[in-house]
C-alpha positions as a LaTeX table, in Angstrom:
\begin{tabular}{lrrr}
\hline
Residue & $x$ (\AA) & $y$ (\AA) & $z$ (\AA) \\
\hline
Met1 & $-13.55$ & 6.55 & $-18.13$ \\
Lys2 & $-15.45$ & 3.42 & $-19.17$ \\
Gly3 & $-13.63$ & 3.60 & $-22.47$ \\
Phe4 & $-10.36$ & 2.60 & $-20.81$ \\
Phe5 & $-11.79$ & $-0.83$ & $-20.09$ \\
Glu6 & $-13.91$ & $-1.25$ & $-23.19$ \\
Arg7 & $-10.98$ & $-0.56$ & $-25.51$ \\
Ala8 & $-8.72$ & $-2.89$ & $-23.57$ \\
Ala9 & $-11.24$ & $-5.71$ & $-23.03$ \\
Ala10 & $-9.08$ & $-8.14$ & $-24.99$ \\
Ser11 & $-6.13$ & $-7.65$ & $-22.62$ \\
Lys12 & $-5.41$ & $-10.84$ & $-20.70$ \\
Cys13 & $-4.42$ & $-10.89$ & $-17.06$ \\
Ser14 & $-2.85$ & $-14.33$ & $-16.63$ \\
Ser15 & $-2.13$ & $-14.06$ & $-12.92$ \\
Lys16 & $-5.65$ & $-14.38$ & $-11.50$ \\
Ser17 & $-4.62$ & $-17.30$ & $-9.37$ \\
Leu18 & $-1.93$ & $-15.24$ & $-7.70$ \\
Thr19 & $-4.30$ & $-13.04$ & $-5.74$ \\
Asp20 & $-2.65$ & $-12.12$ & $-2.47$ \\
Thr21 & $-4.92$ & $-12.81$ & 0.48 \\
Ser22 & $-2.27$ & $-12.69$ & 3.16 \\
Ser23 & $-2.92$ & $-9.10$ & 4.20 \\
Arg24 & $-6.66$ & $-8.80$ & 3.68 \\
Cys25 & $-8.46$ & $-6.71$ & 6.26 \\
Pro26 & $-10.77$ & $-8.96$ & 8.31 \\
Pro27 & $-14.39$ & $-7.96$ & 8.61 \\
Ser28 & $-15.46$ & $-6.17$ & 11.75 \\
Val29 & $-17.45$ & $-8.24$ & 14.22 \\
Ser30 & $-20.40$ & $-6.67$ & 15.98 \\
Ser31 & $-21.96$ & $-7.94$ & 19.17 \\
Asp32 & $-25.21$ & $-6.13$ & 18.43 \\
Pro33 & $-27.88$ & $-8.82$ & 18.54 \\
Gly34 & $-30.12$ & $-6.85$ & 16.21 \\
Ser35 & $-33.21$ & $-8.75$ & 15.14 \\
Ser36 & $-32.09$ & $-11.83$ & 17.04 \\
Thr37 & $-33.38$ & $-10.34$ & 20.31 \\
Ile38 & $-36.89$ & $-11.49$ & 21.28 \\
Arg39 & $-38.69$ & $-8.78$ & 23.19 \\
Ser40 & $-40.90$ & $-10.17$ & 25.97 \\
Asp41 & $-41.36$ & $-9.70$ & 29.65 \\
Ser42 & $-41.51$ & $-13.43$ & 30.38 \\
Pro43 & $-38.43$ & $-15.07$ & 31.98 \\
Ala44 & $-38.53$ & $-17.82$ & 29.36 \\
Cys45 & $-38.37$ & $-15.33$ & 26.54 \\
Glu46 & $-35.60$ & $-13.38$ & 28.26 \\
Lys47 & $-33.60$ & $-16.57$ & 28.63 \\
Lys48 & $-34.25$ & $-17.45$ & 24.99 \\
Ala49 & $-33.18$ & $-13.97$ & 23.91 \\
Ile50 & $-29.94$ & $-14.28$ & 25.86 \\
His51 & $-29.36$ & $-17.70$ & 24.27 \\
Ile52 & $-29.95$ & $-16.28$ & 20.78 \\
Arg53 & $-27.63$ & $-13.36$ & 21.42 \\
His54 & $-24.95$ & $-15.73$ & 22.67 \\
Asn55 & $-25.33$ & $-17.98$ & 19.65 \\
Gly56 & $-25.29$ & $-14.99$ & 17.32 \\
Trp57 & $-22.05$ & $-13.72$ & 18.85 \\
Thr58 & $-20.53$ & $-17.22$ & 18.74 \\
Ala59 & $-21.43$ & $-17.56$ & 15.07 \\
Ala60 & $-19.93$ & $-14.17$ & 14.31 \\
Val61 & $-16.71$ & $-15.09$ & 16.11 \\
Lys62 & $-16.50$ & $-18.42$ & 14.28 \\
Lys63 & $-16.99$ & $-16.59$ & 10.97 \\
Ala64 & $-14.21$ & $-14.13$ & 11.81 \\
Val65 & $-11.86$ & $-16.97$ & 12.72 \\
Ala66 & $-12.71$ & $-18.78$ & 9.50 \\
Ile67 & $-11.96$ & $-15.72$ & 7.36 \\
Gly68 & $-8.90$ & $-14.41$ & 9.13 \\
Ser69 & $-6.84$ & $-14.72$ & 12.29 \\
Met70 & $-8.50$ & $-13.64$ & 15.54 \\
Arg71 & $-5.12$ & $-12.27$ & 16.44 \\
Arg72 & $-5.47$ & $-9.85$ & 13.54 \\
Leu73 & $-8.93$ & $-8.86$ & 14.65 \\
Gln74 & $-7.70$ & $-8.16$ & 18.17 \\
Glu75 & $-4.74$ & $-6.14$ & 16.93 \\
Arg76 & $-6.97$ & $-4.10$ & 14.67 \\
Val77 & $-9.39$ & $-3.29$ & 17.49 \\
Leu78 & $-6.75$ & $-2.93$ & 20.20 \\
Gly79 & $-3.96$ & $-1.54$ & 18.01 \\
Ser80 & $-1.17$ & 0.36 & 19.74 \\
Ser81 & $-0.56$ & 3.23 & 17.33 \\
Arg82 & 0.44 & 6.51 & 18.98 \\
Thr83 & 0.28 & 10.12 & 17.96 \\
Gly84 & 2.83 & 12.92 & 17.98 \\
Val85 & 6.61 & 12.85 & 17.82 \\
Ser86 & 8.50 & 11.40 & 20.75 \\
Ser87 & 11.34 & 13.14 & 22.58 \\
Ser88 & 13.91 & 11.19 & 20.59 \\
Thr89 & 16.67 & 13.31 & 19.06 \\
Ser90 & 17.32 & 10.86 & 16.24 \\
Asp91 & 16.94 & 11.93 & 12.64 \\
Ile92 & 13.55 & 11.48 & 10.99 \\
Trp93 & 13.46 & 10.23 & 7.40 \\
Leu94 & 10.31 & 11.10 & 5.46 \\
Leu95 & 10.14 & 9.82 & 1.89 \\
Gly96 & 13.81 & 10.41 & 1.17 \\
Val97 & 14.21 & 13.64 & 3.14 \\
Cys98 & 16.14 & 13.79 & 6.43 \\
Tyr99 & 15.04 & 16.04 & 9.28 \\
Lys100 & 17.67 & 16.75 & 11.92 \\
Ile101 & 15.91 & 16.89 & 15.23 \\
Ser102 & 19.12 & 17.40 & 17.18 \\
Gln103 & 22.49 & 16.37 & 15.80 \\
Asp104 & 24.62 & 18.16 & 18.38 \\
Glu105 & 23.82 & 19.58 & 21.80 \\
Ser106 & 25.65 & 22.78 & 20.87 \\
Leu107 & 23.05 & 23.46 & 18.18 \\
Gly108 & 20.47 & 24.26 & 20.83 \\
Asp109 & 16.73 & 23.83 & 21.02 \\
Ala110 & 16.04 & 26.26 & 18.17 \\
Asp111 & 17.63 & 23.97 & 15.58 \\
Ser112 & 15.72 & 21.00 & 16.95 \\
Ser113 & 12.45 & 22.92 & 16.80 \\
Asn114 & 13.10 & 24.03 & 13.24 \\
Gly115 & 13.75 & 20.45 & 12.14 \\
Leu116 & 10.63 & 19.24 & 13.87 \\
Ala117 & 8.50 & 22.01 & 12.39 \\
Ala118 & 9.81 & 21.27 & 8.91 \\
Phe119 & 8.99 & 17.60 & 9.34 \\
Glu120 & 5.47 & 18.39 & 10.51 \\
Gln121 & 4.90 & 20.70 & 7.53 \\
Asp122 & 6.15 & 18.01 & 5.14 \\
Phe123 & 4.02 & 15.33 & 6.79 \\
Ser124 & 0.85 & 17.44 & 6.64 \\
Ser125 & 1.51 & 18.19 & 2.95 \\
Arg126 & 1.29 & 14.51 & 2.01 \\
Ile127 & $-2.04$ & 13.66 & 0.39 \\
Leu128 & $-4.36$ & 11.65 & 2.62 \\
Met129 & $-6.99$ & 9.28 & 1.21 \\
Thr130 & $-9.58$ & 7.91 & 3.64 \\
Tyr131 & $-12.81$ & 5.99 & 3.67 \\
Arg132 & $-15.60$ & 8.02 & 2.04 \\
Lys133 & $-19.35$ & 7.72 & 2.39 \\
Gly134 & $-22.18$ & 9.02 & 0.23 \\
Phe135 & $-20.84$ & 8.46 & $-3.28$ \\
Asn136 & $-22.91$ & 6.91 & $-6.05$ \\
Ala137 & $-23.25$ & 3.13 & $-5.90$ \\
Ile138 & $-20.24$ & 1.33 & $-7.35$ \\
Gly139 & $-21.20$ & $-0.49$ & $-10.54$ \\
Asp140 & $-24.05$ & $-2.92$ & $-10.00$ \\
Ser141 & $-23.40$ & $-3.11$ & $-6.27$ \\
Lys142 & $-25.23$ & $-1.23$ & $-3.53$ \\
Tyr143 & $-22.04$ & 0.11 & $-1.98$ \\
Thr144 & $-22.07$ & 3.88 & $-1.48$ \\
Ser145 & $-19.14$ & 3.75 & 0.93 \\
Asp146 & $-15.90$ & 1.81 & 1.24 \\
Val147 & $-15.94$ & 1.77 & 5.04 \\
Gly148 & $-14.54$ & $-1.49$ & 6.37 \\
Trp149 & $-13.10$ & $-2.85$ & 3.13 \\
Gly150 & $-11.32$ & $-0.11$ & 1.15 \\
Cys151 & $-8.25$ & 0.52 & 3.31 \\
Met152 & $-5.78$ & $-1.15$ & 0.93 \\
Leu153 & $-7.23$ & 0.71 & $-2.06$ \\
Arg154 & $-7.00$ & 4.02 & $-0.19$ \\
Ser155 & $-3.44$ & 3.30 & 0.99 \\
Ser156 & $-2.34$ & 2.58 & $-2.56$ \\
Gln157 & $-4.09$ & 5.73 & $-3.78$ \\
Met158 & $-1.97$ & 7.71 & $-1.32$ \\
Leu159 & 1.26 & 6.28 & $-2.71$ \\
Val160 & 0.26 & 7.07 & $-6.30$ \\
Ala161 & $-0.88$ & 10.56 & $-5.26$ \\
Gln162 & 2.57 & 11.22 & $-3.80$ \\
Val163 & 4.34 & 10.09 & $-6.96$ \\
Leu164 & 2.18 & 12.50 & $-8.96$ \\
Leu165 & 3.02 & 15.30 & $-6.55$ \\
Phe166 & 6.74 & 14.55 & $-6.86$ \\
His167 & 6.54 & 14.30 & $-10.64$ \\
Arg168 & 4.47 & 17.41 & $-11.29$ \\
Leu169 & 5.36 & 19.72 & $-8.39$ \\
Gly170 & 8.65 & 18.37 & $-7.02$ \\
Arg171 & 9.62 & 16.82 & $-3.70$ \\
Ser172 & 9.97 & 20.24 & $-2.04$ \\
Trp173 & 6.33 & 21.19 & $-2.65$ \\
Arg174 & 4.30 & 22.08 & 0.44 \\
Lys175 & 0.59 & 22.71 & 0.68 \\
Pro176 & $-0.03$ & 26.49 & 0.61 \\
Leu177 & $-1.54$ & 27.97 & 3.74 \\
Gln178 & $-3.69$ & 30.29 & 1.69 \\
Lys179 & $-5.57$ & 30.04 & $-1.60$ \\
Ser180 & $-5.35$ & 30.05 & $-4.52$ \\
Leu181 & $-4.02$ & 26.53 & $-4.76$ \\
Asp182 & $-1.69$ & 25.09 & $-7.39$ \\
Arg183 & $-3.59$ & 23.97 & $-10.47$ \\
Glu184 & $-1.52$ & 20.77 & $-10.72$ \\
Tyr185 & $-2.29$ & 19.93 & $-7.09$ \\
Ile186 & $-6.04$ & 20.37 & $-7.62$ \\
Glu187 & $-5.93$ & 18.24 & $-10.74$ \\
Ile188 & $-4.17$ & 15.45 & $-8.86$ \\
Leu189 & $-6.93$ & 15.40 & $-6.25$ \\
His190 & $-9.52$ & 15.34 & $-9.02$ \\
Phe191 & $-7.90$ & 12.19 & $-10.42$ \\
Phe192 & $-8.80$ & 10.35 & $-7.19$ \\
Gly193 & $-12.45$ & 11.35 & $-6.97$ \\
Asp194 & $-15.01$ & 8.68 & $-6.13$ \\
Ser195 & $-16.59$ & 8.21 & $-9.54$ \\
Glu196 & $-15.75$ & 6.54 & $-12.85$ \\
Ala197 & $-14.99$ & 9.99 & $-14.29$ \\
Ser198 & $-11.84$ & 10.11 & $-12.15$ \\
Pro199 & $-9.13$ & 7.83 & $-13.59$ \\
Phe200 & $-7.76$ & 6.63 & $-10.25$ \\
Ser201 & $-11.03$ & 6.24 & $-8.36$ \\
Ile202 & $-11.80$ & 3.10 & $-6.40$ \\
Asn203 & $-14.45$ & 2.45 & $-9.07$ \\
Asn204 & $-11.85$ & 2.11 & $-11.78$ \\
Leu205 & $-9.42$ & 0.26 & $-9.54$ \\
Leu206 & $-12.08$ & $-2.35$ & $-8.88$ \\
Gln207 & $-12.70$ & $-2.76$ & $-12.60$ \\
Ala208 & $-8.99$ & $-3.05$ & $-13.35$ \\
Gly209 & $-8.52$ & $-5.54$ & $-10.51$ \\
Asn210 & $-11.26$ & $-7.89$ & $-11.58$ \\
Ala211 & $-8.68$ & $-10.51$ & $-12.58$ \\
Tyr212 & $-7.32$ & $-10.39$ & $-9.01$ \\
Asp213 & $-10.74$ & $-10.86$ & $-7.39$ \\
Leu214 & $-11.14$ & $-7.22$ & $-6.46$ \\
Ala215 & $-14.77$ & $-6.39$ & $-5.83$ \\
Ala216 & $-16.74$ & $-3.86$ & $-3.84$ \\
Gly217 & $-16.95$ & $-5.12$ & $-0.27$ \\
Ser218 & $-13.95$ & $-7.44$ & $-0.55$ \\
Trp219 & $-10.45$ & $-7.12$ & 0.88 \\
Val220 & $-7.22$ & $-7.36$ & $-1.04$ \\
Gly221 & $-3.50$ & $-7.70$ & $-0.32$ \\
Pro222 & $-0.48$ & $-5.71$ & $-1.54$ \\
Tyr223 & 0.48 & $-8.02$ & $-4.40$ \\
Ala224 & $-2.95$ & $-7.90$ & $-6.02$ \\
Met225 & $-3.08$ & $-4.15$ & $-5.41$ \\
Cys226 & 0.22 & $-3.59$ & $-7.22$ \\
Arg227 & $-0.89$ & $-5.70$ & $-10.17$ \\
Thr228 & $-4.15$ & $-3.78$ & $-10.27$ \\
Trp229 & $-2.31$ & $-0.46$ & $-10.63$ \\
Glu230 & $-0.18$ & $-1.99$ & $-13.37$ \\
Thr231 & $-3.34$ & $-3.08$ & $-15.19$ \\
Leu232 & $-5.11$ & 0.25 & $-14.72$ \\
Ala233 & $-2.05$ & 2.13 & $-16.01$ \\
Arg234 & $-2.03$ & $-0.08$ & $-19.09$ \\
Phe235 & $-5.73$ & 0.50 & $-19.73$ \\
Ile236 & $-5.26$ & 4.25 & $-19.47$ \\
Arg237 & $-2.17$ & 4.20 & $-21.68$ \\
Glu238 & $-4.04$ & 2.34 & $-24.40$ \\
Ala239 & $-7.06$ & 4.65 & $-24.26$ \\
Thr240 & $-5.35$ & 8.04 & $-23.90$ \\
Asp241 & $-3.04$ & 10.13 & $-26.03$ \\
Leu242 & 0.54 & 10.02 & $-24.80$ \\
Glu243 & 0.64 & 13.73 & $-23.93$ \\
Asp244 & $-2.58$ & 13.46 & $-21.89$ \\
Gln245 & $-1.61$ & 10.58 & $-19.61$ \\
Pro246 & $-2.86$ & 11.19 & $-16.04$ \\
Leu247 & $-0.06$ & 8.88 & $-14.84$ \\
Pro248 & 2.83 & 10.06 & $-17.03$ \\
Met249 & 5.24 & 7.27 & $-16.23$ \\
Ala250 & 5.83 & 3.56 & $-16.72$ \\
Val251 & 4.72 & 1.18 & $-13.97$ \\
Tyr252 & 6.88 & $-1.84$ & $-13.15$ \\
Val253 & 5.86 & $-4.41$ & $-10.53$ \\
Val254 & 9.01 & $-6.11$ & $-9.23$ \\
Ser255 & 7.82 & $-9.50$ & $-8.03$ \\
Gly256 & 10.31 & $-12.10$ & $-9.19$ \\
Asp257 & 10.86 & $-13.94$ & $-12.45$ \\
Glu258 & 7.75 & $-15.94$ & $-13.38$ \\
Asp259 & 9.75 & $-17.89$ & $-15.97$ \\
Gly260 & 12.62 & $-18.64$ & $-13.66$ \\
Glu261 & 13.01 & $-18.57$ & $-9.92$ \\
Arg262 & 9.90 & $-18.55$ & $-7.80$ \\
Gly263 & 10.37 & $-17.60$ & $-4.21$ \\
Gly264 & 13.22 & $-15.76$ & $-2.56$ \\
Ala265 & 13.97 & $-12.09$ & $-3.04$ \\
Pro266 & 12.33 & $-10.50$ & $-6.09$ \\
Val267 & 14.70 & $-9.41$ & $-8.84$ \\
Leu268 & 14.53 & $-5.95$ & $-10.37$ \\
Cys269 & 15.62 & $-6.57$ & $-13.95$ \\
Ile270 & 17.09 & $-3.50$ & $-15.64$ \\
Glu271 & 16.14 & $-4.85$ & $-19.06$ \\
Asp272 & 12.53 & $-5.17$ & $-17.90$ \\
Ala273 & 12.50 & $-1.61$ & $-16.59$ \\
Ser274 & 13.81 & $-0.37$ & $-19.93$ \\
Arg275 & 11.16 & $-2.38$ & $-21.77$ \\
His276 & 8.40 & $-0.87$ & $-19.63$ \\
Cys277 & 9.65 & 2.62 & $-20.42$ \\
Leu278 & 9.84 & 1.88 & $-24.14$ \\
Glu279 & 6.31 & 0.48 & $-24.15$ \\
Phe280 & 4.94 & 3.45 & $-22.21$ \\
Ser281 & 6.46 & 5.92 & $-24.69$ \\
Arg282 & 5.14 & 3.79 & $-27.58$ \\
Gly283 & 8.66 & 3.37 & $-28.88$ \\
Gln284 & 9.45 & 7.07 & $-29.01$ \\
Val285 & 12.14 & 7.19 & $-26.31$ \\
Ser286 & 14.26 & 4.59 & $-24.54$ \\
Trp287 & 13.61 & 5.92 & $-21.05$ \\
Thr288 & 10.75 & 7.62 & $-19.20$ \\
Pro289 & 9.89 & 8.33 & $-15.57$ \\
Ile290 & 9.07 & 5.05 & $-13.87$ \\
Leu291 & 7.09 & 3.95 & $-10.82$ \\
Leu292 & 8.52 & 0.82 & $-9.16$ \\
Leu293 & 6.23 & $-1.26$ & $-6.95$ \\
Val294 & 7.78 & $-4.08$ & $-4.93$ \\
Pro295 & 5.29 & $-6.38$ & $-3.14$ \\
Leu296 & 6.91 & $-8.45$ & $-0.41$ \\
Val297 & 6.06 & $-10.97$ & 2.29 \\
Leu298 & 8.67 & $-10.71$ & 5.04 \\
Gly299 & 7.52 & $-13.34$ & 7.51 \\
Leu300 & 4.53 & $-15.35$ & 8.60 \\
Asp301 & 2.44 & $-13.99$ & 11.47 \\
Lys302 & 4.87 & $-11.11$ & 12.05 \\
Ile303 & 7.67 & $-9.38$ & 10.22 \\
Asn304 & 11.05 & $-11.08$ & 10.44 \\
Pro305 & 13.46 & $-8.77$ & 12.36 \\
Arg306 & 16.19 & $-9.48$ & 9.77 \\
Tyr307 & 14.41 & $-7.22$ & 7.27 \\
Ile308 & 13.75 & $-4.21$ & 9.50 \\
Pro309 & 17.13 & $-2.47$ & 8.95 \\
Ser310 & 16.66 & $-2.72$ & 5.18 \\
Leu311 & 13.12 & $-1.37$ & 5.42 \\
Gln312 & 14.40 & 1.57 & 7.45 \\
Ala313 & 17.10 & 2.24 & 4.87 \\
Thr314 & 14.64 & 2.45 & 1.96 \\
Phe315 & 13.22 & 5.67 & 3.42 \\
Met316 & 16.68 & 7.20 & 2.98 \\
Phe317 & 16.54 & 6.67 & $-0.78$ \\
Pro318 & 15.72 & 9.94 & $-2.59$ \\
Gln319 & 13.41 & 7.80 & $-4.75$ \\
Ser320 & 11.39 & 6.63 & $-1.72$ \\
Leu321 & 7.58 & 6.52 & $-1.93$ \\
Gly322 & 7.06 & 4.69 & 1.34 \\
Ile323 & 5.23 & 1.48 & 2.15 \\
Val324 & 1.67 & 0.31 & 1.60 \\
Gly325 & 0.81 & $-2.07$ & 4.39 \\
Gly326 & 1.08 & $-1.09$ & 8.00 \\
Lys327 & $-1.05$ & $-2.56$ & 10.72 \\
Pro328 & $-1.85$ & $-6.27$ & 10.67 \\
Gly329 & $-5.24$ & $-6.64$ & 9.07 \\
Ala330 & $-5.68$ & $-2.91$ & 8.44 \\
Ser331 & $-3.67$ & $-1.26$ & 5.70 \\
Thr332 & $-2.04$ & 2.14 & 6.16 \\
Tyr333 & 0.47 & 4.22 & 4.23 \\
Ile334 & 3.86 & 4.40 & 5.96 \\
Val335 & 5.79 & 7.53 & 4.98 \\
Gly336 & 8.69 & 7.81 & 7.41 \\
Val337 & 10.83 & 6.30 & 10.15 \\
Gln338 & 12.66 & 7.36 & 13.28 \\
Asp339 & 14.59 & 4.83 & 15.31 \\
Glu340 & 12.36 & 1.75 & 15.55 \\
Lys341 & 9.05 & 3.42 & 14.77 \\
Ala342 & 7.20 & 4.14 & 11.56 \\
Phe343 & 5.09 & 7.23 & 10.79 \\
Phe344 & 1.95 & 6.61 & 8.77 \\
Leu345 & $-1.19$ & 8.10 & 7.26 \\
Asp346 & $-4.33$ & 6.26 & 8.29 \\
Pro347 & $-7.17$ & 5.73 & 5.78 \\
His348 & $-9.63$ & 4.46 & 8.39 \\
Asp349 & $-11.24$ & 7.79 & 9.23 \\
Val350 & $-14.65$ & 8.08 & 7.57 \\
Gln351 & $-15.36$ & 11.32 & 5.75 \\
Pro352 & $-18.19$ & 12.50 & 3.49 \\
Val353 & $-17.53$ & 12.27 & $-0.22$ \\
Val354 & $-16.18$ & 15.45 & $-1.82$ \\
Ser355 & $-15.95$ & 16.48 & $-5.44$ \\
Val356 & $-12.89$ & 18.47 & $-6.41$ \\
Ser357 & $-13.21$ & 20.03 & $-9.83$ \\
Ser358 & $-9.98$ & 19.99 & $-11.82$ \\
Asp359 & $-10.09$ & 23.77 & $-12.32$ \\
Asn360 & $-11.31$ & 24.91 & $-8.89$ \\
Gln361 & $-8.25$ & 26.45 & $-7.27$ \\
Glu362 & $-10.37$ & 27.68 & $-4.35$ \\
Ala363 & $-11.55$ & 24.20 & $-3.38$ \\
Asp364 & $-11.64$ & 23.04 & 0.23 \\
Thr365 & $-8.99$ & 20.31 & 0.34 \\
Ser366 & $-8.69$ & 20.01 & 4.13 \\
Ser367 & $-10.04$ & 16.44 & 4.09 \\
Tyr368 & $-7.03$ & 15.37 & 1.97 \\
His369 & $-4.46$ & 16.23 & 4.64 \\
Cys370 & $-3.75$ & 15.27 & 8.23 \\
Asn371 & $-1.96$ & 17.13 & 11.01 \\
Ile372 & $-2.08$ & 14.19 & 13.42 \\
Ile373 & 1.22 & 12.32 & 13.30 \\
Arg374 & 0.66 & 8.64 & 14.03 \\
His375 & 3.35 & 6.05 & 14.53 \\
Ile376 & 3.71 & 2.35 & 15.32 \\
Pro377 & 6.71 & 0.12 & 16.05 \\
Leu378 & 8.31 & $-1.16$ & 12.86 \\
Asp379 & 8.35 & $-4.69$ & 14.18 \\
Ser380 & 4.55 & $-4.64$ & 14.54 \\
Ile381 & 3.72 & $-3.93$ & 10.89 \\
Asp382 & 2.17 & $-6.59$ & 8.73 \\
Pro383 & 4.80 & $-8.75$ & 6.95 \\
Ser384 & 2.78 & $-8.50$ & 3.73 \\
Leu385 & 3.52 & $-5.09$ & 2.24 \\
Ala386 & 4.58 & $-3.21$ & $-0.87$ \\
Ile387 & 7.36 & $-0.65$ & $-1.25$ \\
Gly388 & 7.23 & 2.13 & $-3.83$ \\
Phe389 & 10.00 & 4.07 & $-5.59$ \\
Tyr390 & 9.94 & 6.80 & $-8.23$ \\
Cys391 & 12.78 & 7.42 & $-10.69$ \\
Arg392 & 12.44 & 10.62 & $-12.72$ \\
Asp393 & 14.96 & 9.74 & $-15.44$ \\
Lys394 & 17.69 & 7.28 & $-16.36$ \\
Asp395 & 20.29 & 8.89 & $-14.10$ \\
Asp396 & 17.85 & 8.71 & $-11.20$ \\
Phe397 & 17.15 & 5.05 & $-11.98$ \\
Asp398 & 20.87 & 4.26 & $-12.13$ \\
Asp399 & 21.34 & 5.94 & $-8.76$ \\
Phe400 & 18.46 & 3.91 & $-7.34$ \\
Cys401 & 19.93 & 0.63 & $-8.66$ \\
Cys402 & 23.27 & 1.46 & $-7.08$ \\
Arg403 & 21.66 & 2.18 & $-3.70$ \\
Ala404 & 19.50 & $-0.94$ & $-3.91$ \\
Ser405 & 22.47 & $-3.16$ & $-4.77$ \\
Asn406 & 24.51 & $-1.74$ & $-1.89$ \\
Leu407 & 21.60 & $-2.32$ & 0.47 \\
Ala408 & 21.23 & $-5.92$ & $-0.70$ \\
Asn409 & 24.97 & $-6.51$ & $-0.21$ \\
Lys410 & 24.71 & $-5.28$ & 3.38 \\
Ser411 & 21.63 & $-7.32$ & 4.23 \\
Asn412 & 23.46 & $-10.33$ & 5.67 \\
Gly413 & 21.78 & $-12.68$ & 3.26 \\
Ala414 & 18.27 & $-11.26$ & 3.69 \\
Pro415 & 17.77 & $-8.71$ & 0.88 \\
Leu416 & 14.35 & $-7.19$ & 0.28 \\
Phe417 & 15.05 & $-7.49$ & $-3.44$ \\
Thr418 & 18.04 & $-7.66$ & $-5.74$ \\
Val419 & 19.05 & $-5.93$ & $-8.98$ \\
Ala420 & 20.19 & $-7.66$ & $-12.17$ \\
Gln421 & 20.92 & $-6.46$ & $-15.69$ \\
Lys422 & 18.89 & $-9.27$ & $-17.28$ \\
His423 & 17.08 & $-12.46$ & $-16.40$ \\
Asn424 & 19.13 & $-15.42$ & $-15.24$ \\
Leu425 & 16.85 & $-18.44$ & $-15.40$ \\
Ser426 & 19.42 & $-20.71$ & $-13.79$ \\
Lys427 & 19.94 & $-18.43$ & $-10.82$ \\
Thr428 & 19.09 & $-20.04$ & $-7.51$ \\
Ser429 & 17.19 & $-18.28$ & $-4.80$ \\
Ser430 & 19.23 & $-16.20$ & $-2.39$ \\
His431 & 17.02 & $-17.49$ & 0.41 \\
Pro432 & 17.76 & $-21.17$ & 1.10 \\
Glu433 & 14.57 & $-21.50$ & 3.10 \\
Ser434 & 12.39 & $-20.28$ & 0.23 \\
Ser435 & 12.34 & $-23.50$ & $-1.75$ \\
Val436 & 9.71 & $-25.14$ & 0.45 \\
Ser437 & 6.54 & $-23.49$ & 1.69 \\
Thr438 & 5.05 & $-23.96$ & 5.14 \\
Asp439 & 2.70 & $-26.66$ & 3.86 \\
Gly440 & 5.53 & $-28.69$ & 2.34 \\
Ile441 & 4.85 & $-27.74$ & $-1.29$ \\
Arg442 & 7.90 & $-26.75$ & $-3.27$ \\
Lys443 & 7.46 & $-23.17$ & $-4.38$ \\
Glu444 & 8.82 & $-23.71$ & $-7.84$ \\
Asp445 & 5.92 & $-26.14$ & $-8.32$ \\
Ser446 & 3.13 & $-23.97$ & $-6.97$ \\
Phe447 & 1.75 & $-20.46$ & $-7.28$ \\
Ala448 & $-0.29$ & $-20.83$ & $-4.10$ \\
Val449 & $-0.20$ & $-17.96$ & $-1.62$ \\
Val450 & $-0.18$ & $-19.03$ & 2.00 \\
Ala451 & $-2.71$ & $-16.99$ & 3.94 \\
Met452 & $-1.50$ & $-15.53$ & 7.20 \\
Ser453 & $-4.30$ & $-17.24$ & 9.11 \\
Asp454 & $-3.15$ & $-20.59$ & 7.74 \\
Ala455 & 0.45 & $-19.94$ & 8.71 \\
Glu456 & $-0.06$ & $-19.78$ & 12.45 \\
Gly457 & 1.64 & $-22.48$ & 14.41 \\
His458 & 4.64 & $-22.64$ & 12.08 \\
Ser459 & 7.94 & $-21.62$ & 13.57 \\
His460 & 9.87 & $-20.94$ & 10.37 \\
Glu461 & 9.50 & $-17.17$ & 10.30 \\
Asp462 & 12.34 & $-16.81$ & 7.81 \\
Glu463 & 10.39 & $-18.53$ & 5.06 \\
Trp464 & 9.32 & $-16.49$ & 2.07 \\
Gln465 & 5.84 & $-16.83$ & 0.75 \\
Leu466 & 5.47 & $-16.73$ & $-2.98$ \\
Leu467 & 4.53 & $-13.31$ & $-4.20$ \\
\hline
\end{tabular}
């Protein structure tokens, strides 16, 4: 796997300064005094120990505030996610598939139960990536676990795992109840192992994301994560024969026109998508399967309600891959919606490292799936997020563009992104409030990303931060 990076060492990543810090997970704060406690039976020493513990806690709190918002820390610790499916009879949309819980009272409870059971089977078939402990140290670091810092990496791994499932096994695939398991399914899990030998491991993601300040023990936001996957896909493409690509599709990050407008809704350029496909196929065909990643910032300290209907609608697209983002300060992978709530897979459970051989169809894969259905209110998700879509061929891409354009037209002036045939450098932003950032700097003059912790106290929740 090292060859992917050695052979592509000359590749330049010119967007290092664009690293997104707005959704970085804050470090956990512990009140354990540890070595600060002075053990003694004397009252003076006890008082001194209490003073040291107090100062240690105060210092830890000040450090947390300096790195990220205390509000985020509180919401992470006291988060309000719930489990199970509520009694609502509304339809559930899970990655482009609709489950009818109860459309008509005359259908009876049996139909409702069947829809619910089908949803639960689909949900539990989605691949889950969580914190792992006990793998070999990452690079020159001493990290043998990603607990506390790898949630965004794991969330993005889940999205890419789903696109591989859809591409290789189809959207209707469900995890078999008995072995032997599908060879393609086992191979997909092998791709995400926790070592450099696995192409989509956190080891290789960290190497590919070096230009975006990714490092073991650090936190990263959706924009940098999307660019990292784009870089890793390019490395692999350059180092691997076309027929042996572990990610057999082009990757296109839709994040605006760097040569034209900066700020406002990103523009999906059809010409750019075609160019990505042509480059992936090395000029052999004009169109290939394509993974679209759309990083967005939809508010300041919380998501702007104007965008929630559009976010809900994206799960109705047959090309839907869900959302990487989730809880403020703690990334999750959102896979479905019902009414005003979002269903998600949570990477924050800590599990021992496992090694899935690419040819072991009897492997224990239980740690890669979850039967617990968690959900949170849509209006409580972090405004910094990334949406994914998968288009299998040109017809599928055309259908996606049509749906996306219709959604933008119905957004009442607040589209998530727009679609254009080619770049229009003179086009003005569709968001009038996007020309000036919260600190007064015009966004066409700056690539600075406003951190969420720096944005508190500003009332202009409609403003777009530069992606």
